[in-house]
N, C-alpha and C positions, 0 to 999 in steps of 0.2 A: 396904242393898239398892241394887242398881243400878236404873237407869231401866228396863232390860229386865225385871228381876225384878218390878218394880212393875207393868209393863204386862201381864206374863203372869198375875200374880195377879188384877188387876182384870178382865181379859177372861174369866177362869175362873169368875167368879160367874154364877149362872143368869140368862140373858136379858140379860146386860150387852152394851152396844153401845159402839163406839169411833168417835170422830171426831177429826180434828186441827183445832183452832180456836185463836184468840187467840194468835197468834205462835208457832205450832209446838208448842202444848201438846197432850198426849194427854188427851182428855176422855172420861170413862166415864159412861154413862147407863144407867138402867133406866126403861123406859116413856117415854123422851124427856126424863127429868129427870136432871140431873147428880148423881153421887154422889162422884166423885173427879176431880181435875185433876193431871196430872203434867207438870211443866216442868223446866227446867234453870237453875241459877244458877251463879255462879263456884265455889261450894262443892260442887256436885253436884246431884243431882235434888231438886226440891221436890215436895211432895205436899200438896194441899189437899183437905180432907174436911169434911163436915158433922159437928157434934158436939152431943151433948145439952147442956142448960143446965149441968149439973154438970161434965161433961167440959170444956166451954168455959172455965168459971171456973178449973178446975185447970190445964189445959194452956196457957192464955193467958200465964202467967208462967213457964213452964218454959223452960230454956235450949234453944235451937235450934227453938223453936216460937213462933208469934205468931198473933194474930187475922189471918185472911186479909185482905190489904190492901184489895181492892175490896169483898168481900162483907161483912166486919165493919163497914165504914164505912156500910153500909146497914142495920145492925141484924141481920144474919144471923149465926148462930152457926156459923162455919166457921173451922177452924184450918189454918195452913200450917206444915208441917214443912220448914224451910229450911236447917238447919245442924246440925252435931254439937254436943252429944251427941244431942239430939232424943229420939226414941223408939227402942226396940229394934225389930228386924225383926218379932218376934212381936207386940209391942204395936201397931206401925204397921199390920200386917195386921188386927188386931182392930178398930182404929179405922176402917179402910176398910170392913170388913165391917159395923160398926155404922152407918156412914154409908149404906151400901147398904140395910141393913134399914130405917132411918128413912125414906129416900126411897121405897123400895118400899111401905112401910106407908101413906104419904101418897097413893099413887095411888088412883084410884077403884076400887071393887070390880070394875067391869066391866073396867077396864084390867088389874088383877091377874089376873082370870080369863082374859082374852085371852092374857096372858103365861104362864099356867099356874103362877103363884106364889101 
């Protein structure tokens, strides 16, 4: 996927918002909480997303994927897709959606109601 494809997908999720932060990264949030970060490396776009405990364990050792450098060092379960082969486009979309769902589920009941989710 290109960076543009990733940006289009992330902003298409219900109530997703976009800001540019941290050195020209596209940061996607739901209810003010980050669910995906899209940046650029020499090898192409990078995508950082929250992962379940099981997904984190499996994906951490996969080629083209790694624990997200800043977040994982603080004990957070975030994965960064940074090189090929990485994930297929469909699988990457599924993991971004799972990240979105986990972050949305952690919002307060009032915040979810305010967002209509």
